[in-house]
C-alpha positions in Angstrom: 58.8 -4.3 -62.2 56.7 -3.2 -65.0 56.4 0.0 -67.3 53.1 1.9 -67.4 51.4 1.0 -70.6 48.1 2.0 -72.3 48.2 -1.3 -74.8 44.4 -2.5 -74.6 45.8 -5.2 -72.2 45.5 -5.5 -68.4 48.3 -5.2 -66.2 47.2 -8.9 -65.0 47.3 -10.1 -68.5 50.5 -8.5 -69.3 52.3 -10.0 -66.3 50.8 -13.7 -66.9 51.6 -13.6 -70.5 55.4 -12.2 -69.6 55.7 -14.9 -67.2 54.8 -17.7 -69.6 57.2 -16.2 -72.1 59.8 -16.2 -69.6 59.3 -19.9 -69.2 59.5 -20.3 -72.9 62.5 -18.2 -72.9 64.2 -20.4 -70.5 63.2 -23.2 -72.6 64.7 -22.0 -75.7 68.0 -20.9 -74.0 68.3 -24.7 -72.8 67.7 -26.2 -76.0 70.1 -23.4 -77.4 72.7 -24.5 -75.3 72.2 -28.2 -75.7 72.4 -27.7 -79.7 75.4 -25.9 -79.3 77.1 -28.5 -77.1 76.1 -31.3 -79.3 77.9 -28.9 -82.3 81.0 -28.9 -80.2 80.9 -32.6 -79.4 79.8 -34.3 -82.5 81.8 -37.3 -83.6 81.7 -39.9 -86.3 81.3 -40.4 -89.9 78.7 -37.6 -90.3 80.8 -35.0 -88.0 80.8 -32.2 -91.1 77.3 -32.3 -92.1 76.0 -32.5 -88.5 78.5 -29.9 -87.2 77.0 -27.6 -89.9 73.7 -28.7 -89.2 73.6 -28.1 -85.3 75.3 -24.8 -86.2 72.5 -23.5 -88.4 70.0 -24.8 -85.7 71.5 -23.1 -82.8 71.8 -19.9 -84.8 68.0 -20.0 -85.3 67.4 -20.6 -81.5 69.6 -17.6 -80.9 67.4 -15.4 -83.0 64.2 -17.2 -81.3 65.8 -16.1 -77.9 66.3 -12.5 -78.8 62.5 -12.3 -80.1 60.9 -13.8 -77.0 62.9 -11.5 -74.9 62.0 -8.5 -76.9 58.4 -9.6 -76.7 58.5 -9.7 -72.9 60.0 -6.1 -73.1 57.0 -5.2 -75.5 54.7 -6.2 -72.8 56.4 -3.9 -70.2 58.3 -6.6 -68.2 61.6 -7.9 -68.1 63.0 -11.0 -69.5 64.8 -13.7 -67.7 68.6 -13.1 -68.1 70.6 -15.3 -66.3 71.6 -19.0 -66.1 70.1 -19.6 -62.9 66.8 -18.0 -63.9 66.7 -20.2 -67.1 67.4 -23.3 -64.8 64.6 -22.6 -62.5 62.0 -21.4 -65.2 62.7 -24.3 -67.9 60.8 -27.4 -68.1 63.4 -29.2 -70.3 66.3 -31.1 -69.0 69.9 -29.9 -69.2 72.2 -31.9 -72.0 73.2 -35.4 -71.0 77.1 -36.3 -72.6 75.9 -37.6 -75.8 78.3 -38.1 -78.2 76.4 -40.6 -80.6 74.8 -38.5 -83.2 71.5 -40.5 -83.3 71.1 -40.0 -79.5 72.1 -36.4 -79.9 69.4 -35.8 -82.8 66.6 -37.9 -80.9 67.0 -35.7 -77.6 67.1 -32.6 -79.6 63.7 -33.9 -81.4 62.1 -34.7 -77.9 62.9 -31.1 -76.9 61.6 -29.4 -80.0 58.4 -31.5 -79.6 57.9 -30.6 -76.0 58.2 -26.7 -76.8 55.8 -27.3 -79.8 53.0 -28.9 -77.3 53.9 -25.6 -75.0 53.6 -23.2 -77.8 50.1 -24.8 -78.8 48.9 -24.4 -75.1 50.2 -20.9 -75.0 48.6 -19.6 -78.4 45.0 -20.3 -76.8 46.0 -19.1 -73.7 47.2 -15.8 -74.9 44.2 -15.3 -77.3 41.3 -16.9 -75.1 42.3 -15.9 -71.6 44.2 -12.8 -72.0 42.6 -11.2 -75.3 46.3 -11.0 -76.4 46.2 -11.6 -80.1 49.9 -10.1 -80.8 51.2 -12.5 -78.4 49.3 -15.4 -79.7 50.3 -14.4 -83.2 53.9 -14.2 -81.9 54.0 -17.7 -80.5 52.1 -19.0 -83.5 55.2 -18.3 -85.7 57.4 -19.6 -83.3 55.3 -22.8 -83.2 55.8 -23.3 -87.1 59.5 -22.4 -86.9 59.9 -25.2 -84.2 57.8 -27.8 -86.3 60.1 -27.0 -89.2 63.3 -27.7 -87.2 61.7 -31.0 -85.7 61.1 -32.0 -89.2 64.6 -31.4 -90.2 65.7 -33.4 -87.2 63.3 -36.1 -88.2 64.7 -36.4 -91.8 68.1 -36.9 -90.3 67.0 -39.6 -88.3 65.4 -41.4 -90.7 68.5 -41.8 -93.0 
């Protein structure tokens, strides 16, 4: 159900953008859960540094989740808000049981890169197809954040 808005976007555009953002929200939530799981389950000589690294990353992801959900509300729609909905909407895989730090990092990197590719598509779709420059700018900033997070993970893997 949508709220009646007069913000210069058609109801159809707002609906389409909100649906895309709900898919992104699901991906962000799955990545958050995976990062948090790795935080809990990391072991080995790098335990302390990776435990803190994962904590920093999942805290950032928690903020992104909130930001995406609020963007959906700005458009007059409701964000997905259940684990079932996230699992139905996500394009990511749930966390495998990985305990080896390098494999954890590689798995997280693949997910960030997947989200980065998805965001690149959304930027153009929102601006060109829906004339929603606000949502396009929003996902552009999110893209830059994920690029930085992926770079940080790559830096750890190269050690």
